[in-house]
All heavy atoms as an XYZ file, in Angstrom:
818
protein
N      51.007     78.805    118.532
C      51.670     77.524    118.642
C      51.092     76.725    119.797
O      51.017     75.501    119.722
C      53.167     77.716    118.809
C      53.928     76.409    118.807
S      55.625     76.596    118.345
C      56.425     76.142    119.844
N      50.677     77.379    120.850
C      50.138     76.654    121.989
C      48.876     75.881    121.639
O      48.574     74.885    122.297
C      49.849     77.628    123.148
C      51.142     78.141    123.770
O      52.164     77.483    123.699
N      51.085     79.311    124.365
N      48.154     76.322    120.607
C      46.909     75.665    120.215
C      47.144     74.228    119.758
O      46.266     73.378    119.899
C      46.201     76.459    119.129
N      48.316     73.950    119.230
C      48.566     72.602    118.721
C      49.672     71.859    119.466
O      49.984     70.719    119.131
C      48.866     72.620    117.199
C      50.158     73.382    116.899
C      47.682     73.161    116.432
C      50.625     73.225    115.468
N      50.256     72.479    120.474
C      51.403     71.884    121.175
C      51.056     70.496    121.745
O      51.830     69.549    121.604
C      51.886     72.822    122.278
C      53.141     72.377    122.973
C      54.365     72.575    122.129
C      55.601     72.289    122.928
N      56.810     72.514    122.226
N      49.904     70.358    122.380
C      49.510     69.061    122.931
C      49.272     68.037    121.824
O      49.613     66.871    121.970
C      48.275     69.196    123.830
C      48.539     69.955    125.116
C      49.666     69.335    125.956
O      49.760     68.128    126.112
N      50.543     70.184    126.453
N      48.700     68.495    120.719
C      48.492     67.595    119.568
C      49.829     67.106    119.031
O      49.968     65.936    118.674
C      47.720     68.299    118.454
C      46.287     68.617    118.847
O      45.744     67.959    119.745
O      45.703     69.529    118.223
N      50.800     68.008    118.986
C      52.132     67.635    118.488
C      52.741     66.585    119.398
O      53.288     65.577    118.929
C      53.027     68.875    118.359
C      52.549     69.757    117.210
C      54.483     68.479    118.169
C      53.199     71.112    117.141
N      52.647     66.801    120.709
C      53.197     65.824    121.657
C      52.544     64.455    121.468
O      53.215     63.426    121.506
C      53.031     66.312    123.086
C      53.960     67.448    123.425
C      53.800     67.890    124.868
C      54.769     69.019    125.179
N      54.790     69.359    126.581
N      51.238     64.448    121.244
C      50.526     63.173    121.028
C      50.976     62.526    119.718
O      51.144     61.296    119.653
C      49.014     63.411    121.012
N      51.191     63.328    118.689
C      51.657     62.775    117.406
C      53.082     62.243    117.501
O      53.412     61.232    116.888
C      51.555     63.834    116.308
C      50.121     64.171    115.880
C      50.113     65.394    114.951
C      49.447     62.987    115.215
N      53.928     62.919    118.276
C      55.295     62.418    118.489
C      55.234     61.074    119.186
O      55.949     60.125    118.819
C      56.136     63.446    119.281
C      57.444     62.824    119.756
C      56.416     64.674    118.430
N      54.365     60.942    120.182
C      54.208     59.675    120.889
C      53.707     58.592    119.931
O      54.185     57.465    119.963
C      53.259     59.819    122.079
C      53.079     58.567    122.900
C      54.373     58.061    123.510
O      55.244     58.820    123.919
N      54.519     56.740    123.582
N      52.766     58.951    119.064
C      52.248     58.005    118.066
C      53.360     57.558    117.129
O      53.468     56.376    116.796
C      51.107     58.667    117.287
C      50.437     57.766    116.297
C      49.259     58.466    115.631
C      48.575     57.554    114.640
N      47.413     58.198    114.016
N      54.193     58.495    116.699
C      55.325     58.169    115.816
C      56.311     57.251    116.534
O      56.824     56.291    115.956
C      56.020     59.449    115.359
C      57.210     59.221    114.447
C      56.855     58.595    113.120
O      55.777     58.855    112.591
O      57.693     57.831    112.597
N      56.579     57.529    117.806
C      57.491     56.687    118.601
C      56.940     55.279    118.721
O      57.678     54.299    118.550
C      57.718     57.305    119.976
C      58.597     56.505    120.931
C      60.007     56.330    120.362
C      58.649     57.184    122.295
N      55.662     55.149    119.012
C      55.048     53.828    119.119
C      55.132     53.068    117.807
O      55.422     51.872    117.791
C      53.596     53.970    119.584
C      53.468     54.420    121.021
C      52.068     54.832    121.420
O      51.136     54.710    120.592
O      51.904     55.297    122.565
N      54.911     53.766    116.699
C      55.018     53.138    115.378
C      56.459     52.677    115.107
O      56.675     51.559    114.636
C      54.568     54.129    114.298
O      54.758     53.587    113.015
N      57.409     53.529    115.425
C      58.821     53.170    115.219
C      59.209     51.994    116.105
O      59.956     51.104    115.677
C      59.712     54.374    115.515
N      58.724     51.987    117.331
C      59.065     50.889    118.257
C      58.451     49.565    117.833
O      58.999     48.506    118.129
C      58.654     51.258    119.683
C      59.613     52.233    120.318
O      60.760     52.361    119.895
N      59.140     52.938    121.333
N      57.307     49.602    117.132
C      56.729     48.362    116.598
C      57.613     47.829    115.471
O      57.829     46.625    115.360
C      55.322     48.615    116.094
C      54.301     48.721    117.195
C      52.914     48.952    116.635
C      51.940     49.200    117.769
N      50.609     49.586    117.288
N      58.141     48.733    114.667
C      58.971     48.329    113.536
C      60.372     47.939    114.009
O      60.976     46.996    113.504
C      59.045     49.488    112.530
C      59.631     49.115    111.198
C      59.454     50.245    110.202
C      60.006     49.848    108.857
N      59.871     50.901    107.861
N      60.902     48.703    114.956
C      62.248     48.469    115.508
C      62.139     48.437    117.037
O      62.372     49.456    117.697
C      63.233     49.581    115.069
C      63.306     49.765    113.578
C      62.643     50.807    112.954
C      64.043     48.875    112.794
C      62.710     50.979    111.578
C      64.116     49.028    111.416
C      63.439     50.089    110.814
O      63.513     50.242    109.445
N      61.774     47.287    117.595
C      61.431     47.230    119.028
C      62.616     47.393    119.987
O      62.398     47.694    121.167
C      60.781     45.853    119.190
C      61.245     45.055    118.030
C      61.552     46.019    116.929
N      63.822     47.234    119.529
C      64.948     47.363    120.459
C      65.312     48.832    120.647
O      65.078     49.665    119.786
C      66.193     46.607    119.932
O      66.568     47.159    118.667
C      65.911     45.130    119.782
N      65.894     49.111    121.805
C      66.391     50.468    122.036
C      67.672     50.639    121.230
O      68.226     49.681    120.684
C      66.680     50.681    123.536
O      67.623     49.704    123.972
C      65.417     50.592    124.367
N      68.140     51.873    121.154
C      69.403     52.095    120.476
C      70.505     51.373    121.220
O      70.573     51.397    122.440
C      69.718     53.600    120.388
C      68.787     54.359    119.485
C      68.095     55.457    119.949
C      68.607     53.978    118.162
C      67.245     56.171    119.116
C      67.765     54.673    117.319
C      67.079     55.771    117.794
N      71.381     50.739    120.468
C      72.456     49.964    121.076
C      73.632     50.831    121.530
O      74.451     50.396    122.322
C      72.935     48.882    120.103
C      71.882     47.788    119.881
C      72.345     46.754    118.900
N      72.380     47.259    117.534
C      71.348     47.214    116.672
N      70.212     46.694    117.070
N      71.476     47.697    115.465
N      73.695     52.044    121.003
C      74.786     52.943    121.379
C      74.381     54.376    121.097
O      73.426     54.641    120.365
C      76.053     52.611    120.590
O      75.873     52.943    119.212
N      75.146     55.294    121.663
C      74.907     56.713    121.355
C      75.205     56.980    119.894
O      74.584     57.844    119.274
C      75.764     57.589    122.266
C      75.276     57.580    123.707
C      76.002     58.609    124.553
N      77.442     58.483    124.514
C      78.179     57.827    125.422
N      77.594     57.256    126.454
N      79.488     57.757    125.293
N      76.155     56.258    119.318
C      76.486     56.446    117.899
C      75.288     56.086    117.019
O      74.989     56.800    116.039
C      77.701     55.582    117.512
C      78.978     56.072    118.099
N      79.444     55.623    119.310
C      79.875     56.983    117.654
C      80.570     56.228    119.590
N      80.864     57.064    118.604
N      74.629     54.972    117.349
C      73.442     54.587    116.560
C      72.342     55.629    116.722
O      71.714     56.039    115.743
C      72.928     53.222    117.021
C      71.696     52.774    116.255
C      71.113     51.465    116.740
O      71.392     51.039    117.880
O      70.334     50.875    115.969
N      72.126     56.084    117.945
C      71.094     57.103    118.195
C      71.413     58.369    117.399
O      70.535     58.954    116.745
C      71.010     57.410    119.691
N      72.661     58.789    117.442
C      73.070     59.984    116.713
C      72.813     59.826    115.213
O      72.280     60.735    114.568
C      74.553     60.292    116.967
C      75.074     61.414    116.121
C      74.772     62.734    116.433
C      75.833     61.153    114.985
C      75.230     63.776    115.629
C      76.296     62.200    114.178
C      75.999     63.497    114.514
O      76.438     64.520    113.725
N      73.165     58.690    114.665
C      72.986     58.457    113.236
C      71.523     58.531    112.831
O      71.182     59.140    111.806
N      70.663     57.924    113.630
C      69.226     57.941    113.317
C      68.675     59.363    113.459
O      67.945     59.848    112.589
C      68.469     56.941    114.224
C      66.959     57.107    114.056
C      68.898     55.513    113.907
N      69.052     60.061    114.538
C      68.561     61.419    114.731
C      69.089     62.344    113.634
O      68.350     63.198    113.126
C      68.948     61.941    116.117
C      68.179     61.261    117.236
S      68.486     61.965    118.872
C      70.183     61.448    119.154
N      70.343     62.171    113.248
C      70.912     63.006    112.182
C      70.166     62.794    110.868
O      69.882     63.756    110.150
C      72.397     62.700    112.005
C      73.111     63.520    110.937
C      73.062     65.011    111.249
C      74.552     63.045    110.768
N      69.835     61.544    110.570
C      69.094     61.252    109.337
C      67.744     61.977    109.354
O      67.358     62.598    108.349
C      68.884     59.750    109.182
C      68.093     59.388    107.955
C      67.854     57.906    107.809
O      68.312     57.113    108.654
O      67.182     57.529    106.840
N      67.043     61.923    110.469
C      65.750     62.597    110.553
C      65.923     64.108    110.456
O      65.135     64.801    109.812
C      65.009     62.220    111.844
C      64.630     60.762    111.948
C      63.775     60.245    110.798
O      63.118     61.047    110.097
O      63.744     59.021    110.597
N      66.959     64.640    111.095
C      67.233     66.073    111.020
C      67.487     66.488    109.575
O      66.974     67.511    109.105
C      68.423     66.446    111.898
C      68.826     67.874    111.767
C      68.144     68.859    112.466
C      69.857     68.240    110.911
C      68.497     70.202    112.314
C      70.213     69.571    110.760
C      69.534     70.552    111.470
N      68.296     65.723    108.870
C      68.634     66.073    107.484
C      67.406     66.017    106.583
O      67.262     66.837    105.664
C      69.749     65.168    106.972
C      71.095     65.491    107.616
C      72.196     64.511    107.268
O      71.895     63.379    106.799
O      73.374     64.864    107.486
N      66.516     65.068    106.840
C      65.283     64.999    106.052
C      64.414     66.227    106.331
O      63.819     66.803    105.400
C      64.530     63.708    106.358
C      65.247     62.484    105.814
C      64.648     61.160    106.259
O      63.713     61.163    107.102
O      65.109     60.114    105.777
N      64.340     66.654    107.587
C      63.599     67.874    107.922
C      64.253     69.087    107.281
O      63.572     69.987    106.751
C      63.507     68.046    109.443
N      65.567     69.119    107.313
C      66.308     70.230    106.711
C      66.042     70.312    105.209
O      65.864     71.403    104.662
C      67.797     70.058    106.988
C      68.638     71.237    106.608
C      70.076     71.072    107.069
O      70.610     69.963    107.081
N      70.693     72.165    107.447
N      65.991     69.168    104.532
C      65.676     69.150    103.105
C      64.308     69.763    102.835
O      64.132     70.546    101.893
C      65.711     67.723    102.545
C      67.110     67.155    102.444
O      68.096     67.931    102.537
O      67.231     65.916    102.296
N      63.328     69.394    103.658
C      61.982     69.960    103.502
C      61.980     71.461    103.769
O      61.315     72.213    103.078
C      60.973     69.235    104.413
C      60.694     67.802    104.022
C      60.031     67.643    102.665
O      59.399     68.583    102.139
O      60.125     66.528    102.099
N      62.719     71.884    104.792
C      62.807     73.302    105.110
C      63.423     74.081    103.945
O      62.924     75.157    103.563
C      63.625     73.529    106.384
C      63.819     74.974    106.809
C      62.485     75.648    107.084
C      64.737     75.042    108.022
N      64.464     73.545    103.366
C      65.102     74.208    102.227
C      64.153     74.308    101.033
O      64.137     75.325    100.326
C      66.395     73.494    101.858
C      67.480     73.702    102.903
C      68.711     72.821    102.703
O      68.745     72.017    101.744
O      69.631     72.952    103.534
N      63.332     73.274    100.832
C      62.345     73.325     99.753
C      61.293     74.381    100.050
O      60.879     75.129     99.153
C      61.683     71.937     99.559
O      62.708     70.988     99.250
C      60.664     71.964     98.436
N      60.885     74.492    101.312
C      59.941     75.544    101.699
C      60.541     76.928    101.440
O      59.851     77.833    100.952
C      59.560     75.412    103.173
S      58.472     74.033    103.549
N      61.793     77.085    101.769
C      62.463     78.373    101.531
C      62.487     78.707    100.053
O      62.222     79.857     99.662
C      63.867     78.350    102.127
C      63.882     78.324    103.643
S      65.528     78.041    104.354
C      66.461     79.397    103.691
N      62.766     77.722     99.223
C      62.777     77.953     97.775
C      61.377     78.295     97.270
O      61.220     79.205     96.446
C      63.316     76.703     97.060
N      60.367     77.600     97.769
C      58.984     77.898     97.390
C      58.609     79.320     97.790
O      57.932     80.030     97.034
C      58.010     76.909     98.027
C      58.080     75.520     97.416
O      58.642     75.374     96.313
O      57.547     74.581     98.045
N      59.036     79.740     98.971
C      58.734     81.108     99.412
C      59.398     82.141     98.512
O      58.811     83.195     98.215
C      59.190     81.309    100.861
C      58.210     80.836    101.926
C      58.863     80.892    103.302
C      56.937     81.655    101.902
N      60.616     81.864     98.089
C      61.300     82.774     97.175
C      60.553     82.874     95.851
O      60.423     83.966     95.288
C      62.751     82.331     96.952
C      63.647     82.610     98.133
C      63.737     84.095     98.470
O      63.942     84.926     97.561
O      63.592     84.418     99.661
N      60.056     81.752     95.359
C      59.277     81.784     94.114
C      57.987     82.556     94.318
O      57.588     83.370     93.484
C      59.006     80.346     93.614
C      60.322     79.680     93.209
C      58.022     80.358     92.443
C      60.206     78.187     92.964
N      57.328     82.323     95.458
C      56.102     83.061     95.746
C      56.359     84.562     95.820
O      55.551     85.372     95.367
C      55.465     82.554     97.051
C      54.181     83.270     97.375
C      53.039     83.035     96.639
C      54.133     84.192     98.413
C      51.856     83.703     96.940
C      52.962     84.873     98.714
C      51.814     84.617     97.968
N      57.505     84.943     96.383
C      57.859     86.354     96.463
C      57.937     86.974     95.064
O      57.515     88.110     94.855
C      59.194     86.522     97.197
C      59.597     87.975     97.391
C      60.766     88.123     98.330
C      62.065     87.710     97.702
N      63.245     87.992     98.542
N      58.441     86.213     94.103
C      58.489     86.703     92.724
C      57.088     86.911     92.167
O      56.823     87.905     91.485
C      59.287     85.743     91.842
C      60.774     85.596     92.183
C      61.398     84.504     91.314
C      61.503     86.923     92.006
N      56.185     85.964     92.461
C      54.790     86.133     92.034
C      54.186     87.361     92.690
O      53.425     88.102     92.076
C      53.956     84.903     92.369
C      54.147     83.742     91.431
C      54.666     82.534     91.888
C      53.820     83.834     90.078
C      54.846     81.460     91.028
C      53.997     82.759     89.208
C      54.512     81.578     89.698
O      54.671     80.530     88.843
N      54.500     87.584     93.960
C      53.978     88.721     94.702
C      54.405     90.025     94.037
O      53.604     90.944     93.858
C      54.456     88.662     96.154
C      53.955     89.760     97.034
S      54.663     89.656     98.699
C      56.394     89.999     98.374
N      55.666     90.094     93.664
C      56.185     91.306     93.023
C      55.536     91.547     91.668
O      55.369     92.685     91.246
C      57.711     91.210     92.859
C      58.454     91.334     94.154
C      59.956     91.218     93.919
C      60.708     91.376     95.218
N      62.160     91.258     95.008
N      55.153     90.455     90.986
C      54.534     90.589     89.673
C      53.014     90.599     89.751
O      52.336     90.443     88.741
C      54.981     89.429     88.759
C      56.448     89.524     88.385
O      56.995     90.639     88.439
O      57.031     88.480     88.042
N      52.483     90.739     90.969
C      51.034     90.781     91.206
C      50.341     89.494     90.736
O      49.333     89.517     90.047
C      50.413     91.995     90.536
C      49.057     92.340     91.135
O      48.798     91.968     92.282
O      48.244     92.975     90.422
N      50.915     88.364     91.121
C      50.297     87.078     90.810
C      50.831     86.493     89.520
O      51.738     87.001     88.893
N      50.221     85.411     89.147
C      50.625     84.739     87.913
C      49.971     83.382     87.833
O      49.344     82.910     88.792
N      50.146     82.738     86.714
C      49.446     81.463     86.470
C      49.954     80.336     87.365
O      49.242     79.375     87.590
C      49.580     81.064     85.001
O      50.945     80.863     84.678
N      51.183     80.425     87.880
C      51.718     79.351     88.713
C      51.636     79.613     90.194
O      52.105     78.822     91.006
N      51.009     80.723     90.588
C      50.970     81.111     92.001
C      50.265     80.050     92.864
O      50.764     79.676     93.923
C      50.290     82.464     92.157
C      50.279     82.957     93.589
C      49.680     84.344     93.712
O      49.403     85.004     92.685
O      49.495     84.768     94.846
N      49.116     79.575     92.406
C      48.374     78.579     93.196
C      49.201     77.310     93.351
O      49.253     76.728     94.445
C      47.037     78.270     92.538
C      46.221     77.270     93.330
C      44.862     77.009     92.711
C      44.107     76.000     93.529
N      42.793     75.707     92.930
N      49.859     76.885     92.290
C      50.642     75.652     92.340
C      51.802     75.770     93.327
O      52.091     74.841     94.073
C      51.167     75.278     90.951
C      50.112     74.767     89.998
C      49.236     75.864     89.402
O      49.625     77.054     89.458
O      48.150     75.529     88.882
N      52.451     76.935     93.351
C      53.576     77.090     94.283
C      53.070     77.115     95.715
O      53.716     76.583     96.617
C      54.455     78.317     93.936
C      55.836     78.177     94.599
C      53.818     79.608     94.342
C      56.656     77.035     94.098
N      51.898     77.700     95.944
C      51.336     77.707     97.296
C      50.945     76.283     97.722
O      51.175     75.896     98.866
C      50.126     78.643     97.369
C      50.468     80.126     97.347
C      49.192     80.953     97.225
C      51.268     80.527     98.568
N      50.405     75.510     96.816
C      50.079     74.115     97.133
C      51.345     73.318     97.429
O      51.372     72.485     98.355
C      49.288     73.467     95.987
C      47.859     73.984     95.804
C      47.268     73.455     94.504
C      46.989     73.612     96.996
N      52.394     73.583     96.665
C      53.673     72.926     96.898
C      54.249     73.324     98.254
O      54.727     72.472     99.010
C      54.659     73.277     95.773
C      55.865     72.369     95.746
O      55.682     71.142     95.641
O      56.992     72.891     95.820
N      54.165     74.595     98.579
C      54.648     75.086     99.873
C      53.877     74.439    101.019
O      54.468     74.030    102.029
C      54.550     76.602     99.930
C      54.944     77.267    101.242
C      56.379     76.919    101.648
C      54.763     78.783    101.137
N      52.578     74.318    100.862
C      51.752     73.678    101.907
C      52.172     72.221    102.097
O      52.354     71.754    103.220
C      50.280     73.759    101.546
C      49.348     73.146    102.591
C      47.893     73.331    102.180
C      46.959     72.764    103.213
N      46.875     71.310    103.143
N      52.332     71.506    100.994
C      52.739     70.090    101.075
C      54.095     69.938    101.769
O      54.258     69.103    102.654
C      52.795     69.464     99.679
C      53.239     68.011     99.702
C      53.343     67.397     98.322
O      52.890     68.006     97.336
O      53.910     66.297     98.229
N      55.058     70.759    101.376
C      56.383     70.640    101.984
C      56.412     71.116    103.435
O      57.179     70.605    104.236
C      57.436     71.348    101.122
C      57.714     70.610     99.857
N      58.472     69.453     99.831
C      57.315     70.828     98.585
C      58.536     68.993     98.593
N      57.839     69.814     97.820
N      55.538     72.073    103.768
C      55.410     72.482    105.176
C      54.880     71.338    106.020
O      55.347     71.098    107.152
C      54.483     73.685    105.298
O      54.991     74.797    104.618
N      53.907     70.623    105.496
C      53.362     69.463    106.205
C      54.414     68.362    106.316
O      54.546     67.715    107.366
C      52.112     68.957    105.499
C      50.939     69.911    105.618
C      49.785     69.582    104.685
O      49.928     68.705    103.789
O      48.720     70.225    104.845
N      55.191     68.149    105.239
C      56.275     67.173    105.292
C      57.310     67.563    106.330
O      57.840     66.701    107.047
C      56.954     67.040    103.924
C      56.063     66.424    102.874
O      55.020     65.843    103.164
N      56.464     66.541    101.623
N      57.603     68.856    106.422
C      58.542     69.356    107.427
C      58.052     69.039    108.830
O      58.817     68.582    109.674
C      58.750     70.864    107.239
C      59.567     71.580    108.297
C      60.986     71.002    108.399
C      59.620     73.076    107.981
N      56.774     69.254    109.054
C      56.211     68.949    110.369
C      56.344     67.459    110.687
O      56.675     67.069    111.811
C      54.745     69.388    110.433
C      54.552     70.882    110.408
S      52.826     71.376    110.341
C      52.308     70.924    111.998
N      56.088     66.617    109.688
C      56.193     65.176    109.886
C      57.637     64.776    110.188
O      57.895     63.960    111.093
C      55.661     64.425    108.661
N      58.577     65.330    109.438
C      59.986     64.996    109.667
C      60.441     65.479    111.040
O      61.196     64.794    111.738
C      60.867     65.578    108.567
C      60.661     64.982    107.196
C      60.987     63.494    107.106
O      61.681     62.946    107.988
O      60.543     62.863    106.131
N      59.995     66.675    111.442
C      60.351     67.178    112.768
C      59.748     66.281    113.857
O      60.390     66.024    114.887
C      59.865     68.614    112.934
N      58.560     65.762    113.606
C      57.949     64.824    114.548
C      58.747     63.530    114.652
O      58.897     62.969    115.740
N      59.253     63.066    113.529
C      60.083     61.851    113.548
C      61.381     62.107    114.314
O      61.838     61.232    115.065
C      60.379     61.395    112.119
C      59.150     60.834    111.425
C      59.400     60.494    109.968
O      60.387     60.899    109.375
N      58.491     59.736    109.383
N      61.948     63.271    114.138
C      63.153     63.626    114.897
C      62.851     63.637    116.397
O      63.599     63.042    117.185
C      63.697     64.982    114.446
C      64.865     65.549    115.269
C      66.059     64.602    115.277
C      65.247     66.912    114.729
N      61.760     64.277    116.775
C      61.393     64.325    118.193
C      61.162     62.927    118.757
O      61.574     62.625    119.888
C      60.154     65.198    118.392
N      60.556     62.054    117.968
C      60.330     60.678    118.417
C      61.651     59.941    118.621
O      61.813     59.191    119.580
C      59.446     59.936    117.404
N      62.601     60.160    117.724
C      63.895     59.482    117.864
C      64.710     60.068    119.026
O      65.473     59.338    119.663
C      64.680     59.554    116.553
C      64.036     58.742    115.413
S      63.786     56.984    115.832
C      62.068     56.972    116.361
N      64.521     61.337    119.308
C      65.145     61.906    120.505
C      64.573     61.232    121.747
O      65.323     60.843    122.658
C      64.953     63.445    120.562
C      65.416     63.998    121.899
C      65.702     64.121    119.417
N      63.252     61.038    121.767
C      62.641     60.360    122.913
C      63.124     58.910    123.002
O      63.399     58.414    124.091
C      61.115     60.388    122.809
C      60.420     59.779    124.016
C      60.772     60.482    125.307
O      60.623     61.691    125.416
N      61.279     59.735    126.294
N      63.262     58.241    121.855
C      63.770     56.869    121.875
C      65.194     56.837    122.435
O      65.559     55.921    123.180
C      63.726     56.265    120.464
C      64.132     54.783    120.450
C      63.802     54.120    119.142
C      64.156     52.659    119.225
N      63.230     51.812    118.510
N      65.986     57.850    122.079
C      67.332     57.934    122.634
C      67.285     58.114    124.142
O      68.062     57.481    124.881
C      68.089     59.089    121.964
O      69.404     59.154    122.473
N      66.396     58.966    124.611
C      66.228     59.153    126.060
C      65.800     57.841    126.727
O      66.310     57.465    127.778
C      65.213     60.261    126.352
C      65.664     61.667    126.057
C      64.463     62.621    126.054
C      66.713     62.117    127.042
N      64.870     57.157    126.084
C      64.381     55.872    126.623
C      65.479     54.818    126.650
O      65.512     53.952    127.519
C      63.200     55.354    125.802
C      61.973     56.238    125.913
O      61.922     57.122    126.817
O      61.066     56.075    125.065
N      66.397     54.890    125.703
C      67.487     53.914    125.622
C      68.497     54.107    126.733
O      69.284     53.197    127.046
C      68.214     54.043    124.271
O      67.353     53.711    123.206
N      68.508     55.255    127.347
C      69.486     55.566    128.391
C      68.988     55.162    129.783
O      69.711     55.282    130.739
C      69.813     57.055    128.367
C      70.444     57.482    127.044
C      70.680     58.951    126.956
N      71.580     59.448    127.996
C      72.903     59.430    127.926
N      73.488     58.940    126.848
N      73.630     59.912    128.889
N      67.774     54.682    129.891
C      67.216     54.317    131.205
C      67.817     53.055    131.740
O      68.289     52.212    131.096
C      65.702     54.174    131.115
C      65.020     55.507    130.872
C      63.540     55.324    130.780
C      62.853     56.658    130.535
N      61.428     56.552    130.410
């Protein structure tokens, strides 16, 4: 994880800058900040749940020594894992925006 930690921090900053261009004002209240962060969390959670389902399907392929859909499920798992990373980055950016709003 340490190999990409600095890259992740840079991507979170990039996401924050992009969000601030689209929505330049700080959060007007803790309630607004919470709502935005919760939305990002729930989107990440949805991706995580899809990854979990994909892993369960892959486990079935593993038990059956492969199958015609194994590659497709792995590609789907990769895509949703990347989506999860993006959603987690958006959450981290909104947490930083919340911190910035409190200054």
